C-alpha positions, 0 to 999 in steps of 0.5 A: 625600397628595395634600392634602399636596401641594397645600397645599406647591403652594398655598403656594409659588404663594401666596409666587411671587406675594406682595406683603406684607412683614412688619415682624416680620421681622428680616433686612436683604435686600432687598424688591423680590420682594415689590413689584409696579411700573407704568410711568409713561412720561409721570410723568402719573399721581397717587396718587389715579390710581394707587390706582385702577388694579387689580393686573393693571395692576401687574407683579410685580417678578422681582429684589430690586433694581429695575435700569433703566440710563436712564430717563425714565420715572416708576416706581410701587411697590406693596406691603403691609406688615404689622404683626403687633403690637397696637404701632404698629412704627417702622421705615424705608424704605432705598435703599442708592443715595444718588443718586436725585432724587425718592422720594414715599412714600405711606401707606394703613393699616388704616383707609385714612388716608394718610400721605405722605413727601418724599425724594430729592436734589433736597431738602436733605440735612436731609429725610431722618430718620437724617442719613446718607448714605443716603436714609431716611424713619422711618415709625410702621406702625400695627397690621394691613395697610398699603398703601404706593406708592413714587413713584420718578423719577432722572436718575441710573442707575435702581437701587432696592434698598430695604429696610424695617428697624428701627432696630437693624438700620438701624444694623447695615446702617450699620455693615456699609456703613461697614467697607467704605467707611471701610477703601477712604477710609483705605486710599488717603488713606493711600497719597495722603498718603505719594505727595504727600510722595514727590513733594515730597522727590523731585521726581518727577513720576509721584507728583505724577499719581498724587496727583492720581489719587487725590484726584480717585477721593477726591471722585468716590467721596465725592460720589457716595457723598453725604458732600459732601452730608452735610458740605459741601453740604447746603443746596445740592442742585443742587451736590450732583448736579453733584458726582456727575457731574463729579467722575468726568469729572475722575477719567477725567482725571486717571487718563489723566494718570497713566498718560501720566506712569508709561508714559513714552508722550511718549518711550517710544510718541509716536503712542500719546502723541498718540492719548491726547491726542487722547481727553483732548481730545476727551472735555473737549469732551464733558464741556463740551457735556454739562454745558451740555445739563445734568445728565442728559446729564453723568451719562449720558456719565459712566457710559458713558464711565468703562468704557471709560476702565478698558479704553483704561488696560488697553490701554495697560499691556498695549501698554507691557508687549509693546513691551518696557516691563518696569515696566509689569506693575504697572500692567497688574496694578494696572489690571486689578483698577481695569477689573475693579471699574468693571466690575462697578459699571457693569454693575449701573448697566446692568442688565447682572448682578443688584445686590450691594451688594458688587459694586456698591462694586467701583470702590471696592475695586478703586481701593484694591486698584490704588492699593497695586499702583500705588503698588509699582510707583512704588517700583519704578520709582523704585528702578530710576530710582536705581539707573540714576541710580547707575551714570549718576553713576559713569560720569560721574564717570569722564568727569570724571576723564579730562576732566580730564586731557585738558583739563590736557594740552590747557591746557599746550599751550595755555599753551605756544601762547599764551607763544610767540603773545606772544612773537611779538607783542612781537617783532612790536610792537617791529618795527614800532615801530622801523620807524615810527621808521626812517621818521620818522627818514628823513623828518625828515633828508629835512625838513631838506634841503628850503628850502621851508617849504611843502614842510617843512610837508607832510613834518612832517604826514607825520612826526605821523601816523607819530608817532601810529600810533607811540604806539599801538605804543609805549605800548599793544600789550603789555598783558594784552588789546590787544583792549580799549584805552582812548581817553582814555589814547591821546588823552592820549598824542597830545596830550602828543606834539604839546604837546612840538612846540608848546609856545610855543603855550600851548593849554588842552586841555579833555577830556571822555572816557568810559572807552570800551575800543577795538581797535588796529584801531578806535583807529589811524584815531581817532587820524590824526583826532585828529592831523589836527584838532590840527594844523589847528587848531595851524597856522590857527585861533589866529594871533588868539587871545589864550587857545587852547583845544581842546575834545575829548568822547568819550561812548557810549552803546548805539548809537553813540560820539558824539565831538566837537572844537572849538576856539576860533579864528578858524574857517574857510571850511566849503568850503574845509576840506572841499575839504583834504587833510585833510578827506578824509582823515579823512572816508575814515578815518571813512566807510569805516573805522568805518562813521560820519559826519563833520559840521564847521560853524562855531560860534566857531571850527570844530566836527567832530562825529563819530559812530561805531558802538558796536561800532567 
C-alpha cells in the first residue's frame, strides 16, 4: 500500500516539473506549464550560450500563458517535444497574440541537428507558414525527443499564448476564433452602415460621431488583430506596427467626441465639457509626443490610457444621469459593457489576471454589446427629439395663427394711419404750394411798382428762386415715395420754367444726367443752386455769344455725386464771381446743407464743379 502511494506521489511530482510536450496530444490547450524560461535582461545571449546553461538557470513556468506587461528583456523558453511515432510529425508553432515583434525558434532533434525559424511582425507577412493573422510556423518533428528553444522579444505587452498543433487542430482553433471575430465585426459593421445612412438622411450629429466611433473601432481591431497586415500592409511591417498603436489612440478620441455629442455636454454641462476638451487636447498632445519618441512609447501610452478613457466615459454617463439627463441611462449601460470588456483586456495585458482568449477579446465583445445599446440609445433620443419637435411644431402653428391674426389687425390699423397721413401730407403740400404761389404773386405785384431796373432784377431773381422750390411741390410730392424723386425730371422742370421766361435767347441745353434718386431735402438746395447757375449764365454770359449753350452733367459712384455745370459764354473774373451774393448762396447750400464742395473756373466760359456725398 505504501508502494502504491509512493508511485502516485512520484508520478504527480514528475508531472508538476515536466517540461515535455507530447506531440500526439490532440487538445487545444496552451503549453506554458510545460516550458521553463530564462530572462535575458540585456538581450546579449545567443543560442549557443543559452544551450550551455543548465536546467537550474531556467525557471519553471507556473501558468499556461506567460505574461509580462512591458519589458525590455528578451525571454528564452525551453521545452522538449516528444514524437512517439516512427514517422515525422508535422506540427504548427502557434502564437495567439499577433503583435509579437520577434520570435526565433531553435529545434535540436534527437541527433542534435539544429533547425532555425524566424517569425514576428518585424518580418513581411509572407514569412509565416499559414497565411493567417496568427503568428505560426510549421515544422516536421523527427521521431524521438527534440529540444526546442524560443527566443522572444517585443515592444508590445509581453503575452505568449503558445501551443503546438496538428494541422487539423490548427484549423479547428482558427474556426473557433473566427466565429467570435466575424460575429463581432459583422455586428459592428452592420450597425456602422445603418447609422451612417441615418445620419445622411436625418443629418443628426450624434449619428455622425457614433459612426466615426464605430469606424475607428473597426480600424483598431483589424489592425491589432493583424488583418490589415494580411490584406494591406503585408510587405510593410513597420507601417503595420504603427497602425496597431495609432488606431487605438484615434479610437479613444472618437469615443470622447461621441460622448460629448450624445450627452450634449456643451449645452447641459459646460464645465464638464471644458474639462473634456482639455482631456482631448492633452491626449492629442501626448500622442504626438509619444509618436516622436517612437513606437515603444506610443503603444505603452495606448495600453495605459485605454482603461482610463473607459472609466471617464462611464463617469460622464453616470454624472449626466444623476443630473437629470434620463437619456444617459442607455449610454451608461452601454459604457458599462464597453468598460468591462476594455478592463478585462487591459488587465490581461497588464498581467493582473490569467490569460484567457475569450476574456482577452473582452474589448471586442464589449464593443459589440455597447454598439447595440448605443444604437438603441440613439434611436430613443432621436424619437424623443421628434416628439418634442412635433409638439413644438403644433405650438408654433398655433402661435403663427394668433400672430397672423394680430398682424392682420395691426396692418388694418396701420393702413388707416397711412391713409390719414397721406391725406395730411397732400393737404400740407397743397397749402405750401399755394403759399409759395401767393408769395410769388405778391412779389410780382411789388416788382411792377418799382421803377429802378436793378431793384426789379433783384426781386425777379427771388421770384425765380421761390418758383424753383414751388416746382418740387407742384410736380413731385404727390408721388408714392417722396423720398425717391428722380433728379433728371426735376432739373428738366426747372430748365423748362426758365426757358419760358427767357425764350428770346434760344439757349441750347445739353443734359447728361444719370438716373439718381434723391429725397426732397436734397432736391430743394440742388434746385436753388441750378436756378442760380442758369440765371447767372442767362444774365451775364451770352451778351456776345451767337450760339449760347449750357451743359449740365450729373453722375454717381459709390462715394460721390459729381455735378458739372458749364456755359460757353464770355467768362468772368473769378474773384468777382466768388464775392457775389449768388456764389455765397450756392456755397452755403452746397457746403453746409449738403456737405459738398464747390469749385469755379474759366474754361471757354464759366465751369462749376460740385461734389456731393453719395448719401445726400
